[in-house]
C-alpha positions as CSV (number, residue, x, y, z in Angstrom):
1,M,-0.1,-0.1,0.2
2,M,1.3,3.3,-1.2
3,P,0.4,6.3,1.0
4,D,-0.9,9.7,-0.7
5,L,2.2,11.7,-1.3
6,G,0.3,14.7,-2.9
7,K,2.5,17.1,-4.6
8,Y,5.6,15.7,-3.0
9,A,5.2,12.4,-5.0
10,V,7.8,13.1,-7.6
11,A,10.3,14.1,-5.1
12,V,9.8,11.3,-2.9
13,L,9.9,8.5,-5.4
14,S,12.8,10.1,-7.3
15,S,14.7,10.1,-3.9
16,Y,13.9,6.5,-3.3
17,G,15.0,5.6,-6.8
18,A,18.4,7.7,-6.3
19,S,18.8,5.7,-3.1
20,L,18.3,2.3,-4.6
21,A,20.7,3.2,-7.6
22,L,23.3,4.3,-5.1
23,L,22.9,1.1,-3.1
24,I,23.2,-1.1,-6.3
25,A,26.2,0.9,-7.5
26,V,28.0,0.5,-3.8
27,I,27.1,-3.3,-4.0
28,A,28.4,-3.6,-7.5
29,L,31.7,-1.8,-6.8
30,T,32.3,-3.9,-3.6
31,L,31.8,-7.2,-5.5
32,W,34.2,-6.0,-8.2
33,Q,36.8,-4.9,-6.1
34,G,36.6,-8.2,-4.1
35,R,37.0,-10.1,-7.3
36,R,39.8,-8.1,-8.3
37,V,41.6,-8.3,-5.0
38,K,41.1,-11.9,-5.0
39,R,42.6,-12.5,-8.3
40,Q,45.6,-10.4,-7.3
41,L,46.0,-12.6,-4.3
42,D,45.9,-15.9,-6.0
43,E,48.5,-14.4,-8.5
44,V,50.9,-13.4,-5.5
45,E,50.4,-17.0,-4.0
46,A,51.1,-18.6,-7.2
47,R,54.4,-16.7,-7.5
48,Q,55.2,-17.8,-4.1
49,G,54.4,-21.6,-4.8
50,K,51.6,-21.8,-2.2
51,Q,48.5,-23.9,-2.9
52,D,45.1,-23.8,-1.5
53,G,44.3,-25.4,1.7
């Protein structure tokens, strides 16, 4: 159920949309950086001759 926002509907809904977009961007950036760091760590470990475990 959505409350009646009256003349503020556009401002409120666009704020929700912007917040959601920023949250998605932060999550995507975090996942991207995590994968990049893991790949770099794997390369360093491979150079040092270490194995998983």
